[in-house]
C-alpha positions as CSV (number, residue, x, y, z in Angstrom):
1,X,0.0,0.0,0.0
2,X,2.8,2.4,0.8
3,X,4.4,1.7,-2.6
4,X,1.2,2.4,-4.4
5,X,0.9,5.7,-2.5
6,X,4.5,6.6,-3.4
7,X,3.9,5.7,-7.1
8,X,0.7,7.9,-7.2
9,X,2.6,10.8,-5.6
10,X,5.4,10.4,-8.1
11,X,2.9,10.2,-11.0
12,X,1.0,13.2,-9.8
13,X,4.1,15.3,-10.7
14,X,3.7,14.4,-14.3
15,X,1.1,16.6,-16.1
16,X,-1.7,14.6,-17.7
17,X,-2.4,15.4,-21.3
18,X,-5.2,18.0,-21.7
19,X,-4.9,18.1,-25.5
20,X,-4.1,15.5,-28.1
21,X,-2.4,16.4,-31.4
22,X,-4.7,14.2,-33.5
23,X,-2.0,13.3,-36.0
24,X,-2.1,9.6,-35.1
25,X,-5.4,8.7,-33.4
26,X,-4.2,5.3,-32.3
27,X,-1.1,6.8,-30.7
28,X,-3.3,9.4,-29.0
29,X,-5.5,6.6,-27.6
30,X,-2.5,4.6,-26.4
31,X,-1.1,7.7,-24.7
32,X,-4.5,8.2,-23.0
33,X,-4.7,4.6,-22.0
34,X,-1.2,4.7,-20.5
35,X,-2.1,7.7,-18.4
36,X,-5.4,6.2,-17.3
37,X,-3.8,3.0,-16.2
38,X,-0.6,4.2,-14.6
39,X,-1.2,7.9,-13.6
40,X,-4.8,7.7,-12.5
41,X,-4.9,4.6,-10.5
42,X,-7.6,6.0,-8.2
43,X,-11.0,5.5,-9.8
44,X,-12.4,8.8,-8.6
45,X,-9.4,10.8,-10.0
46,X,-9.6,8.9,-13.3
47,X,-13.3,9.5,-13.6
48,X,-12.8,13.2,-12.9
49,X,-10.1,13.5,-15.5
50,X,-12.3,11.8,-18.2
51,X,-15.3,14.0,-17.3
52,X,-13.1,17.1,-17.6
53,X,-12.0,16.0,-21.1
54,X,-15.6,15.3,-22.1
55,X,-16.7,18.6,-20.7
56,X,-14.1,20.5,-22.7
57,X,-14.9,18.6,-25.9
58,X,-11.6,16.7,-26.1
59,X,-13.4,13.4,-25.7
60,X,-14.6,11.3,-27.2
61,X,-12.1,10.9,-30.0
62,X,-14.3,10.8,-33.2
63,X,-12.6,8.5,-35.6
64,X,-13.0,6.7,-38.9
65,X,-14.0,3.0,-38.3
66,X,-10.5,1.6,-39.0
67,X,-8.8,4.1,-36.6
68,X,-11.5,3.6,-34.0
69,X,-10.8,-0.2,-34.0
70,X,-7.0,0.5,-33.6
71,X,-7.7,3.0,-30.9
72,X,-9.9,0.6,-29.0
73,X,-7.3,-2.1,-29.3
74,X,-4.7,0.3,-27.9
75,X,-6.9,1.1,-25.0
76,X,-7.5,-2.6,-24.3
77,X,-3.8,-3.2,-24.2
78,X,-3.7,-0.9,-21.2
79,X,-6.5,-2.7,-19.5
80,X,-9.3,-0.2,-20.1
81,X,-12.7,-1.6,-19.6
82,X,-15.3,-1.6,-22.4
83,X,-17.5,0.9,-20.6
84,X,-14.7,3.3,-20.4
85,X,-13.6,2.7,-24.0
86,X,-17.1,3.5,-25.1
87,X,-16.8,7.0,-23.5
88,X,-13.4,7.6,-25.1
89,X,-13.9,6.5,-28.7
90,X,-16.7,7.3,-31.2
91,X,-17.0,6.5,-34.9
92,X,-17.8,8.9,-37.6
């Protein structure tokens, strides 16, 4: 438990992305998945972060079907649940 608290404290010093460049949607989704898994281990902090991105219009990523599939796969690689992925990725 102490290690987890130390890791969360260390991770808190790294700024979470508030903007995504959109050049490579799959890479953006993987970056988001990595932050959600490793930097937002506390479910309430993770939920607040996602809600803030939704509120500011940065989520969901609206992608072409092929990119959406790749983005979903990338999020699954980081252990994101289907309910969360549905909030993060939308198809055009």
